[in-house]
MIDOSE-1310 file (N, C-alpha, C; in nm, 2 decimals, decimal comma, always signed):
residues 256
mtdp	+15,37/+7,64/+16,50/+15,30/+7,76/+16,45/+15,20/+7,81/+16,55; +15,22/+7,94/+16,58/+15,13/+7,99/+16,68/+14,99/+8,02/+16,62; +14,89/+8,04/+16,70/+14,76/+8,06/+16,65/+14,75/+8,19/+16,57; +14,81/+8,30/+16,61/+14,80/+8,42/+16,53/+14,85/+8,40/+16,39
vfws	+14,97/+8,32/+16,38/+15,03/+8,30/+16,26/+14,94/+8,21/+16,17; +14,88/+8,11/+16,24/+14,80/+8,01/+16,17/+14,68/+8,08/+16,11; +14,61/+8,16/+16,19/+14,49/+8,23/+16,14/+14,53/+8,34/+16,04; +14,64/+8,39/+16,05/+14,68/+8,49/+15,95/+14,71/+8,42/+15,82
avqg	+14,76/+8,30/+15,82/+14,79/+8,22/+15,70/+14,65/+8,18/+15,64; +14,56/+8,14/+15,72/+14,43/+8,10/+15,67/+14,36/+8,22/+15,61; +14,37/+8,33/+15,67/+14,31/+8,45/+15,62/+14,37/+8,49/+15,48; +14,50/+8,47/+15,47/+14,56/+8,51/+15,35/+14,52/+8,41/+15,24
igtl	+14,51/+8,28/+15,27/+14,46/+8,19/+15,17/+14,32/+8,22/+15,13; +14,23/+8,26/+15,23/+14,09/+8,29/+15,20/+14,09/+8,41/+15,11; +14,17/+8,51/+15,14/+14,17/+8,63/+15,05/+14,22/+8,60/+14,91; +14,32/+8,51/+14,90/+14,36/+8,47/+14,77/+14,25/+8,39/+14,69
iaai	+14,18/+8,30/+14,76/+14,08/+8,23/+14,70/+13,96/+8,32/+14,65; +13,93/+8,42/+14,74/+13,83/+8,52/+14,70/+13,87/+8,60/+14,58; +14,00/+8,64/+14,58/+14,05/+8,71/+14,46/+14,04/+8,63/+14,34; +14,08/+8,50/+14,35/+14,07/+8,42/+14,23/+13,93/+8,40/+14,19
aaii	+13,83/+8,38/+14,28/+13,69/+8,37/+14,25/+13,64/+8,50/+14,18; +13,68/+8,61/+14,23/+13,64/+8,74/+14,17/+13,69/+8,75/+14,03; +13,82/+8,71/+14,01/+13,87/+8,71/+13,88/+13,79/+8,62/+13,78; +13,76/+8,50/+13,83/+13,69/+8,41/+13,75/+13,55/+8,46/+13,72
alii	+13,49/+8,52/+13,82/+13,36/+8,58/+13,80/+13,36/+8,70/+13,70; +13,47/+8,78/+13,70/+13,48/+8,89/+13,61/+13,50/+8,83/+13,46; +13,58/+8,72/+13,46/+13,60/+8,66/+13,32/+13,47/+8,61/+13,27; +13,39/+8,54/+13,35/+13,26/+8,49/+13,31/+13,17/+8,60/+13,27
agnq	+13,16/+8,70/+13,36/+13,08/+8,82/+13,33/+13,12/+8,89/+13,20; +13,25/+8,90/+13,18/+13,30/+8,96/+13,05/+13,26/+8,88/+12,93; +13,27/+8,74/+12,94/+13,22/+8,66/+12,83/+13,07/+8,67/+12,80; +13,00/+8,68/+12,91/+12,85/+8,69/+12,90/+12,82/+8,83/+12,84
lrql	+12,90/+8,93/+12,88/+12,87/+9,06/+12,82/+12,91/+9,07/+12,67; +13,02/+9,00/+12,64/+13,05/+9,00/+12,49/+12,95/+8,92/+12,41; +12,90/+8,81/+12,47/+12,79/+8,74/+12,40/+12,67/+8,82/+12,39; +12,64/+8,89/+12,50/+12,52/+8,98/+12,49/+12,53/+9,09/+12,39
iasn	+12,65/+9,15/+12,38/+12,68/+9,25/+12,28/+12,67/+9,19/+12,14; +12,72/+9,07/+12,12/+12,72/+9,01/+11,99/+12,57/+8,98/+11,95; +12,50/+8,93/+12,05/+12,36/+8,89/+12,03/+12,28/+9,02/+11,99; +12,30/+9,13/+12,07/+12,23/+9,25/+12,04/+12,27/+9,30/+11,90
rlla	+12,40/+9,29/+11,86/+12,44/+9,33/+11,73/+12,37/+9,25/+11,62; +12,37/+9,12/+11,64/+12,30/+9,03/+11,54/+12,15/+9,07/+11,53; +12,09/+9,10/+11,65/+11,95/+9,13/+11,65/+11,93/+9,26/+11,58; +12,02/+9,36/+11,60/+12,01/+9,49/+11,53/+12,03/+9,47/+11,38
esnd	+12,12/+9,39/+11,34/+12,14/+9,36/+11,20/+12,02/+9,29/+11,14; +11,97/+9,20/+11,22/+11,85/+9,13/+11,17/+11,73/+9,23/+11,16; +11,72/+9,32/+11,25/+11,61/+9,42/+11,25/+11,63/+9,51/+11,13; +11,76/+9,55/+11,11/+11,79/+9,63/+10,99/+11,76/+9,56/+10,86
tmae	+11,80/+9,43/+10,85/+11,77/+9,35/+10,73/+11,62/+9,34/+10,71; +11,55/+9,32/+10,82/+11,40/+9,31/+10,81/+11,34/+9,44/+10,76; +11,39/+9,55/+10,82/+11,34/+9,68/+10,78/+11,37/+9,71/+10,64; +11,49/+9,68/+10,59/+11,53/+9,69/+10,45/+11,44/+9,61/+10,36
snia	+11,41/+9,49/+10,41/+11,33/+9,40/+10,33/+11,19/+9,45/+10,32; +11,14/+9,51/+10,43/+11,00/+9,56/+10,43/+11,00/+9,69/+10,34; +11,11/+9,77/+10,34/+11,11/+9,88/+10,25/+11,12/+9,84/+10,11; +11,20/+9,74/+10,08/+11,21/+9,69/+9,94/+11,07/+9,63/+9,89
ltrp	+10,99/+9,58/+9,98/+10,86/+9,52/+9,94/+10,76/+9,63/+9,92; +10,77/+9,74/+9,98/+10,67/+9,84/+9,98/+10,71/+9,97/+9,91; +10,84/+9,99/+9,88/+10,88/+10,11/+9,82/+10,84/+10,13/+9,67; +10,84/+10,25/+9,62/+10,81/+10,27/+9,48/+10,94/+10,23/+9,39
yvvv	+10,91/+10,19/+9,27/+11,02/+10,17/+9,17/+10,98/+10,24/+9,04; +11,04/+10,35/+9,02/+11,02/+10,43/+8,90/+11,10/+10,37/+8,78; +11,04/+10,34/+8,67/+11,11/+10,28/+8,56/+11,08/+10,37/+8,43; +11,19/+10,39/+8,35/+11,18/+10,46/+8,22/+11,22/+10,36/+8,12
dyef	+11,13/+10,33/+8,02/+11,16/+10,22/+7,93/+11,08/+10,25/+7,80; +11,12/+10,17/+7,69/+11,04/+10,17/+7,57/+10,92/+10,08/+7,58; +10,82/+10,11/+7,50/+10,71/+10,03/+7,48/+10,67/+10,02/+7,33; +10,67/+9,90/+7,28/+10,64/+9,88/+7,14/+10,50/+9,83/+7,11
hpsl	+10,43/+9,90/+7,02/+10,29/+9,86/+6,99/+10,28/+9,83/+6,84; +10,27/+9,70/+6,80/+10,25/+9,68/+6,66/+10,12/+9,73/+6,61; +10,12/+9,79/+6,49/+10,00/+9,84/+6,43/+9,93/+9,72/+6,36; +9,80/+9,70/+6,40/+9,73/+9,59/+6,35/+9,64/+9,63/+6,23
trgg	+9,64/+9,54/+6,13/+9,55/+9,56/+6,02/+9,41/+9,50/+6,06; +9,31/+9,52/+5,97/+9,18/+9,48/+5,99/+9,17/+9,33/+6,00; +9,26/+9,26/+5,93/+9,26/+9,11/+5,93/+9,34/+9,05/+6,05; +9,40/+9,14/+6,14/+9,47/+9,09/+6,25/+9,62/+9,08/+6,23
gtsg	+9,67/+9,11/+6,12/+9,81/+9,11/+6,09/+9,88/+9,24/+6,14; +10,01/+9,25/+6,13/+10,09/+9,37/+6,18/+10,14/+9,45/+6,06; +10,14/+9,58/+6,07/+10,19/+9,67/+5,97/+10,26/+9,79/+6,03; +10,38/+9,76/+6,08/+10,46/+9,86/+6,14/+10,44/+9,86/+6,29
tsvf	+10,53/+9,94/+6,36/+10,53/+9,95/+6,50/+10,54/+10,09/+6,55; +10,47/+10,12/+6,66/+10,47/+10,25/+6,72/+10,56/+10,24/+6,85; +10,65/+10,34/+6,86/+10,75/+10,33/+6,97/+10,71/+10,44/+7,07; +10,69/+10,40/+7,20/+10,66/+10,50/+7,31/+10,77/+10,50/+7,41
vvir	+10,79/+10,61/+7,48/+10,87/+10,62/+7,60/+10,77/+10,62/+7,72; +10,79/+10,52/+7,81/+10,69/+10,51/+7,92/+10,76/+10,53/+8,05; +10,70/+10,61/+8,14/+10,75/+10,63/+8,27/+10,64/+10,57/+8,36; +10,68/+10,47/+8,43/+10,59/+10,39/+8,52/+10,64/+10,36/+8,65
ndgr	+10,56/+10,33/+8,74/+10,59/+10,29/+8,88/+10,56/+10,14/+8,90; +10,67/+10,06/+8,91/+10,65/+9,92/+8,93/+10,64/+9,88/+9,07; +10,65/+9,97/+9,17/+10,64/+9,94/+9,31/+10,49/+9,93/+9,35; +10,48/+9,93/+9,49/+10,35/+9,91/+9,55/+10,29/+10,04/+9,61
tpah	+10,38/+10,14/+9,62/+10,33/+10,27/+9,68/+10,37/+10,38/+9,58; +10,31/+10,50/+9,60/+10,33/+10,61/+9,51/+10,48/+10,66/+9,52; +10,53/+10,71/+9,41/+10,66/+10,78/+9,42/+10,63/+10,93/+9,42; +10,72/+11,01/+9,48/+10,69/+11,15/+9,50/+10,82/+11,23/+9,46
nitm	+10,79/+11,35/+9,41/+10,90/+11,45/+9,38/+11,00/+11,39/+9,28; +10,95/+11,34/+9,17/+11,03/+11,27/+9,07/+11,09/+11,38/+8,97; +11,22/+11,36/+8,96/+11,29/+11,44/+8,86/+11,37/+11,35/+8,77; +11,38/+11,38/+8,64/+11,44/+11,30/+8,54/+11,53/+11,38/+8,45
tvnr	+11,65/+11,33/+8,42/+11,75/+11,40/+8,34/+11,79/+11,31/+8,23; +11,78/+11,35/+8,10/+11,83/+11,27/+7,99/+11,96/+11,33/+7,94; +12,05/+11,25/+7,89/+12,18/+11,30/+7,84/+12,17/+11,38/+7,72; +12,07/+11,37/+7,64/+12,04/+11,45/+7,52/+11,89/+11,44/+7,49
pfap	+11,84/+11,54/+7,42/+11,69/+11,54/+7,40/+11,65/+11,42/+7,31; +11,53/+11,37/+7,34/+11,48/+11,27/+7,26/+11,44/+11,33/+7,12; +11,46/+11,26/+7,02/+11,42/+11,30/+6,88/+11,39/+11,18/+6,79; +11,28/+11,19/+6,72/+11,24/+11,08/+6,63/+11,33/+11,09/+6,50
lsep	+11,35/+10,98/+6,44/+11,42/+10,97/+6,31/+11,33/+11,01/+6,20; +11,20/+10,99/+6,21/+11,10/+11,03/+6,11/+11,07/+11,18/+6,14; +11,02/+11,24/+6,03/+10,98/+11,38/+6,04/+10,83/+11,38/+6,09; +10,80/+11,44/+6,21/+10,66/+11,44/+6,26/+10,57/+11,51/+6,16
dedg	+10,46/+11,44/+6,13/+10,37/+11,50/+6,04/+10,23/+11,54/+6,10; +10,23/+11,53/+6,23/+10,11/+11,57/+6,31/+10,15/+11,66/+6,43; +10,07/+11,76/+6,46/+10,09/+11,85/+6,57/+10,10/+11,77/+6,70; +10,01/+11,67/+6,72/+10,01/+11,59/+6,84/+10,14/+11,51/+6,86
wrks	+10,20/+11,47/+6,75/+10,33/+11,40/+6,76/+10,43/+11,49/+6,81; +10,44/+11,61/+6,75/+10,54/+11,71/+6,79/+10,52/+11,75/+6,94; +10,40/+11,76/+6,98/+10,37/+11,80/+7,12/+10,41/+11,69/+7,22; +10,39/+11,56/+7,17/+10,43/+11,45/+7,26/+10,58/+11,45/+7,28
vrdl	+10,66/+11,47/+7,17/+10,81/+11,47/+7,19/+10,85/+11,59/+7,27; +10,79/+11,70/+7,25/+10,82/+11,82/+7,33/+10,79/+11,81/+7,48; +10,68/+11,75/+7,51/+10,64/+11,73/+7,65/+10,73/+11,62/+7,71; +10,77/+11,52/+7,64/+10,87/+11,42/+7,69/+11,00/+11,49/+7,73
nrmm	+11,05/+11,57/+7,64/+11,18/+11,64/+7,67/+11,16/+11,74/+7,78; +11,05/+11,80/+7,79/+11,03/+11,90/+7,91/+11,03/+11,82/+8,04; +10,97/+11,70/+8,04/+10,96/+11,62/+8,16/+11,10/+11,57/+8,20; +11,19/+11,56/+8,09/+11,33/+11,50/+8,12/+11,44/+11,61/+8,13
dgts	+11,40/+11,74/+8,15/+11,50/+11,84/+8,15/+11,58/+11,86/+8,28; +11,54/+11,78/+8,38/+11,61/+11,78/+8,51/+11,55/+11,88/+8,61; +11,47/+11,97/+8,56/+11,41/+12,07/+8,65/+11,26/+12,05/+8,68; +11,19/+11,99/+8,58/+11,05/+11,96/+8,60/+11,03/+11,85/+8,71
vlrs	+10,94/+11,88/+8,80/+10,91/+11,79/+8,91/+10,77/+11,72/+8,89; +10,77/+11,59/+8,89/+10,65/+11,52/+8,89/+10,61/+11,49/+9,03; +10,51/+11,55/+9,08/+10,48/+11,54/+9,23/+10,44/+11,40/+9,27; +10,38/+11,32/+9,19/+10,34/+11,19/+9,24/+10,32/+11,10/+9,11
ltpt	+10,35/+10,97/+9,13/+10,33/+10,87/+9,03/+10,28/+10,74/+9,09; +10,16/+10,70/+9,07/+10,11/+10,58/+9,13/+10,13/+10,46/+9,04; +10,13/+10,34/+9,10/+10,15/+10,22/+9,02/+10,05/+10,19/+8,91; +9,94/+10,26/+8,91/+9,83/+10,23/+8,82/+9,82/+10,33/+8,70
rplk	+9,89/+10,44/+8,71/+9,88/+10,54/+8,60/+10,01/+10,58/+8,55; +10,06/+10,51/+8,45/+10,19/+10,54/+8,39/+10,18/+10,66/+8,29; +10,29/+10,72/+8,26/+10,30/+10,83/+8,16/+10,35/+10,77/+8,03; +10,29/+10,80/+7,92/+10,33/+10,74/+7,79/+10,34/+10,85/+7,69
yyld	+10,45/+10,86/+7,62/+10,48/+10,96/+7,51/+10,52/+10,89/+7,38; +10,45/+10,93/+7,28/+10,48/+10,87/+7,14/+10,61/+10,94/+7,09; +10,70/+10,85/+7,05/+10,83/+10,90/+7,00/+10,85/+10,88/+6,85; +10,82/+10,77/+6,80/+10,85/+10,75/+6,66/+10,78/+10,61/+6,61
deal	+10,79/+10,59/+6,48/+10,74/+10,46/+6,43/+10,86/+10,37/+6,42; +10,85/+10,26/+6,33/+10,96/+10,17/+6,32/+11,08/+10,23/+6,25; +11,07/+10,35/+6,20/+11,19/+10,42/+6,15/+11,30/+10,44/+6,25; +11,26/+10,44/+6,38/+11,36/+10,46/+6,49/+11,46/+10,35/+6,49
fgvs	+11,41/+10,23/+6,44/+11,51/+10,11/+6,44/+11,62/+10,13/+6,34; +11,59/+10,21/+6,24/+11,69/+10,23/+6,13/+11,71/+10,10/+6,06; +11,83/+10,08/+6,00/+11,87/+9,96/+5,93/+11,98/+9,90/+6,00; +12,02/+9,77/+5,96/+12,11/+9,69/+6,04/+12,25/+9,76/+6,04
deea	+12,29/+9,84/+5,94/+12,43/+9,89/+5,94/+12,43/+10,03/+5,99; +12,32/+10,09/+6,04/+12,33/+10,22/+6,10/+12,34/+10,21/+6,25; +12,40/+10,32/+6,31/+12,41/+10,33/+6,45/+12,28/+10,36/+6,51; +12,24/+10,28/+6,61/+12,11/+10,29/+6,66/+12,11/+10,40/+6,77
pawt	+12,00/+10,48/+6,77/+11,99/+10,59/+6,87/+11,98/+10,53/+7,01; +12,03/+10,60/+7,11/+12,03/+10,56/+7,25/+12,03/+10,68/+7,34; +11,96/+10,67/+7,45/+11,95/+10,77/+7,55/+11,97/+10,71/+7,69; +12,03/+10,80/+7,78/+12,05/+10,76/+7,92/+11,97/+10,85/+8,01
vvvk	+11,89/+10,80/+8,10/+11,80/+10,88/+8,18/+11,84/+10,85/+8,33; +11,85/+10,95/+8,41/+11,87/+10,94/+8,55/+11,74/+10,99/+8,62; +11,69/+10,90/+8,71/+11,57/+10,93/+8,78/+11,59/+10,94/+8,93; +11,54/+11,05/+8,99/+11,55/+11,06/+9,13/+11,41/+11,08/+9,19
yeda	+11,38/+11,02/+9,30/+11,25/+11,03/+9,36/+11,25/+10,99/+9,50; +11,14/+11,01/+9,57/+11,12/+10,98/+9,71/+11,00/+10,89/+9,73; +11,00/+10,82/+9,85/+10,88/+10,75/+9,89/+10,80/+10,84/+9,99; +10,70/+10,78/+10,05/+10,61/+10,86/+10,13/+10,68/+10,90/+10,26
dgrs	+10,79/+10,83/+10,30/+10,86/+10,87/+10,43/+10,98/+10,96/+10,40; +10,99/+11,00/+10,28/+11,10/+11,09/+10,24/+11,23/+11,03/+10,21; +11,24/+10,89/+10,20/+11,36/+10,82/+10,16/+11,39/+10,85/+10,02; +11,51/+10,88/+9,98/+11,55/+10,91/+9,84/+11,60/+10,79/+9,77
fqef	+11,57/+10,79/+9,64/+11,62/+10,68/+9,55/+11,67/+10,74/+9,42; +11,76/+10,66/+9,36/+11,81/+10,71/+9,23/+11,83/+10,59/+9,14; +11,79/+10,60/+9,01/+11,79/+10,49/+8,92/+11,85/+10,54/+8,79; +11,92/+10,45/+8,71/+11,98/+10,48/+8,58/+11,92/+10,39/+8,48
fhld	+11,88/+10,44/+8,37/+11,82/+10,36/+8,26/+11,89/+10,40/+8,13; +11,93/+10,29/+8,06/+11,99/+10,31/+7,93/+11,89/+10,26/+7,82; +11,84/+10,35/+7,75/+11,74/+10,32/+7,65/+11,80/+10,31/+7,51; +11,82/+10,18/+7,46/+11,88/+10,15/+7,34/+11,79/+10,07/+7,25
vepw	+11,76/+10,11/+7,13/+11,67/+10,04/+7,04/+11,74/+9,93/+6,96; +11,88/+9,92/+6,97/+11,95/+9,82/+6,89/+11,90/+9,68/+6,92; +11,88/+9,63/+7,05/+11,84/+9,49/+7,07/+11,70/+9,46/+7,01; +11,62/+9,56/+6,98/+11,48/+9,54/+6,93/+11,47/+9,55/+6,78
rrsl	+11,57/+9,57/+6,71/+11,56/+9,59/+6,56/+11,50/+9,47/+6,50; +11,54/+9,35/+6,53/+11,49/+9,23/+6,47/+11,40/+9,15/+6,56; +11,36/+9,21/+6,67/+11,27/+9,14/+6,76/+11,13/+9,13/+6,70; +11,07/+9,01/+6,72/+10,94/+8,98/+6,66/+10,83/+9,06/+6,74
aigd	+10,76/+9,14/+6,66/+10,65/+9,22/+6,72/+10,52/+9,14/+6,71; +10,46/+9,11/+6,83/+10,34/+9,04/+6,83/+10,23/+9,13/+6,89; +10,12/+9,14/+6,82/+10,01/+9,22/+6,87/+9,94/+9,16/+6,99; +9,88/+9,25/+7,06/+9,80/+9,21/+7,18/+9,68/+9,12/+7,13
pllr	+9,67/+9,00/+7,19/+9,56/+8,90/+7,14/+9,43/+8,96/+7,15; +9,40/+9,04/+7,25/+9,26/+9,10/+7,26/+9,24/+9,20/+7,15; +9,35/+9,28/+7,12/+9,33/+9,38/+7,01/+9,32/+9,30/+6,88; +9,39/+9,19/+6,86/+9,37/+9,12/+6,74/+9,23/+9,06/+6,72
vgky	+9,18/+9,01/+6,83/+9,04/+8,96/+6,83/+8,94/+9,08/+6,79; +8,97/+9,19/+6,85/+8,89/+9,31/+6,81/+8,90/+9,34/+6,66; +9,02/+9,33/+6,61/+9,03/+9,35/+6,46/+8,95/+9,25/+6,38; +8,96/+9,12/+6,42/+8,88/+9,02/+6,35/+8,74/+9,05/+6,36
idav	+8,69/+9,09/+6,47/+8,54/+9,12/+6,49/+8,51/+9,24/+6,40; +8,60/+9,34/+6,39/+8,58/+9,46/+6,31/+8,57/+9,41/+6,16; +8,66/+9,32/+6,12/+8,66/+9,27/+5,98/+8,53/+9,20/+5,95; +8,48/+9,12/+6,04/+8,36/+9,05/+6,02/+8,24/+9,14/+6,01
ahql	+8,24/+9,24/+6,10/+8,13/+9,34/+6,10/+8,13/+9,42/+5,97; +8,26/+9,45/+5,92/+8,27/+9,52/+5,79/+8,21/+9,43/+5,68; +8,24/+9,30/+5,68/+8,18/+9,22/+5,57/+8,03/+9,20/+5,59; +7,98/+9,20/+5,71/+7,84/+9,19/+5,73/+7,77/+9,32/+5,68
gnvn	+7,84/+9,43/+5,70/+7,79/+9,56/+5,65/+7,78/+9,56/+5,50; +7,88/+9,50/+5,43/+7,87/+9,49/+5,29/+7,75/+9,40/+5,24; +7,73/+9,29/+5,31/+7,62/+9,20/+5,28/+7,49/+9,27/+5,30; +7,48/+9,34/+5,41/+7,35/+9,41/+5,44/+7,32/+9,51/+5,33
gtir	+7,43/+9,58/+5,29/+7,41/+9,68/+5,18/+7,36/+9,62/+5,05; +7,41/+9,50/+5,03/+7,37/+9,43/+4,90/+7,22/+9,38/+4,92; +7,19/+9,33/+5,04/+7,05/+9,29/+5,06/+6,95/+9,41/+5,05; +6,99/+9,52/+5,11/+6,90/+9,63/+5,10/+6,88/+9,69/+4,96
gkqt	+6,97/+9,65/+4,87/+6,96/+9,69/+4,73/+6,85/+9,62/+4,66; +6,79/+9,52/+4,72/+6,68/+9,45/+4,66/+6,56/+9,45/+4,75; +6,44/+9,44/+4,69/+6,32/+9,44/+4,77/+6,22/+9,34/+4,71; +6,16/+9,25/+4,78/+6,07/+9,15/+4,73/+5,93/+9,18/+4,78
nvtv	+5,83/+9,19/+4,69/+5,69/+9,21/+4,72/+5,62/+9,08/+4,71; +5,54/+9,04/+4,80/+5,46/+8,92/+4,80/+5,31/+8,96/+4,80; +5,24/+8,92/+4,70/+5,10/+8,95/+4,69/+5,01/+8,82/+4,71; +4,91/+8,83/+4,79/+4,82/+8,72/+4,81/+4,69/+8,74/+4,74
qpri	+4,65/+8,66/+4,65/+4,53/+8,67/+4,58/+4,44/+8,55/+4,61; +4,32/+8,59/+4,66/+4,22/+8,48/+4,69/+4,16/+8,41/+4,56; +4,14/+8,29/+4,57/+4,08/+8,22/+4,46/+3,97/+8,12/+4,52; +3,85/+8,13/+4,47/+3,74/+8,05/+4,53/+3,69/+7,95/+4,42
sisg	+3,68/+7,83/+4,46/+3,63/+7,73/+4,37/+3,52/+7,65/+4,44; +3,42/+7,61/+4,36/+3,30/+7,54/+4,42/+3,30/+7,40/+4,36; +3,29/+7,30/+4,44/+3,28/+7,16/+4,40/+3,16/+7,10/+4,46; +3,08/+7,03/+4,39/+2,96/+6,96/+4,44/+2,99/+6,82/+4,49
gtgg	+2,91/+6,78/+4,58/+2,92/+6,64/+4,63/+2,82/+6,62/+4,73; +2,73/+6,52/+4,70/+2,62/+6,48/+4,79/+2,53/+6,59/+4,82; +2,51/+6,68/+4,71/+2,41/+6,79/+4,72/+2,47/+6,91/+4,80; +2,58/+6,90/+4,86/+2,63/+7,01/+4,94/+2,74/+7,09/+4,87
rhrr	+2,76/+7,21/+4,91/+2,86/+7,30/+4,85/+2,97/+7,31/+4,95; +3,09/+7,30/+4,90/+3,21/+7,32/+4,98/+3,29/+7,43/+4,92; +3,31/+7,53/+5,00/+3,39/+7,64/+4,95/+3,54/+7,62/+5,00; +3,62/+7,63/+4,91/+3,76/+7,61/+4,94/+3,84/+7,73/+4,89
rver	+3,92/+7,79/+4,98/+4,00/+7,91/+4,94/+4,14/+7,86/+4,91; +4,18/+7,90/+4,79/+4,32/+7,86/+4,75/+4,40/+7,99/+4,74; +4,50/+8,00/+4,81/+4,59/+8,12/+4,80/+4,70/+8,10/+4,70; +4,71/+8,19/+4,62/+4,82/+8,19/+4,52/+4,92/+8,30/+4,55
lsgr	+5,03/+8,26/+4,57/+5,14/+8,36/+4,60/+5,21/+8,39/+4,47; +5,22/+8,52/+4,45/+5,30/+8,56/+4,33/+5,40/+8,66/+4,38; +5,52/+8,65/+4,35/+5,62/+8,74/+4,40/+5,70/+8,80/+4,29; +5,74/+8,91/+4,31/+5,83/+8,97/+4,21/+5,94/+9,05/+4,28
dqre	+6,05/+9,06/+4,22/+6,16/+9,13/+4,28/+6,18/+9,26/+4,20; +6,19/+9,37/+4,28/+6,22/+9,50/+4,21/+6,33/+9,57/+4,30; +6,41/+9,64/+4,24/+6,52/+9,71/+4,31/+6,46/+9,84/+4,36; +6,52/+9,88/+4,47/+6,48/+10,01/+4,53/+6,53/+10,13/+4,44
């Protein structure tokens, strides 16, 4: 083999080896690029998950629900239940531009006997007509509307009233949310109504105060006069006089 042929062969082998090395480098670079892309995708998904988690922790949550308040007697017992529809924000930040739509108007089963009761139901339905906009609702100031008393529960063989409310609202950054609430009184018909312990204590105190008022009235119906009359007696002994004052208390009772 002549030198030109030899060196030509060596050059060909070197070119082949370089081509193979380039191919291997491309394969390695391609794998690294795919791993980098996958890593970036996982990082982006992690960031998205973290962002969603942060939003979930700080976003508003508008809730429409019933609230039941047992009516307490002076002795701390219960005598009936008041039913309210409450619109509240269970989140940590204010909700904005809230609209609510109910499938049919709210209506009590009892006949409202007070103008305030009628206005409460009318205002509730106005708020739920789908066009009224509540500009802001903070977590500390819910809206509460009186709907009915325990007559809303009906009896066990009657169909219980139910309403469905759709709520749409935004957070401070303009993100939109939508919630559905099904308000059904059926599960609460035979639920035990327990009064607020603080309110019950207040009723007990009121009962005690009422009894004390009666006792005070009885005491004031009587008046006692006490008269002090001096009495002087003189007794001798060893030529000296000793004056002793004896007080006699006489009392009499007379009514005012």
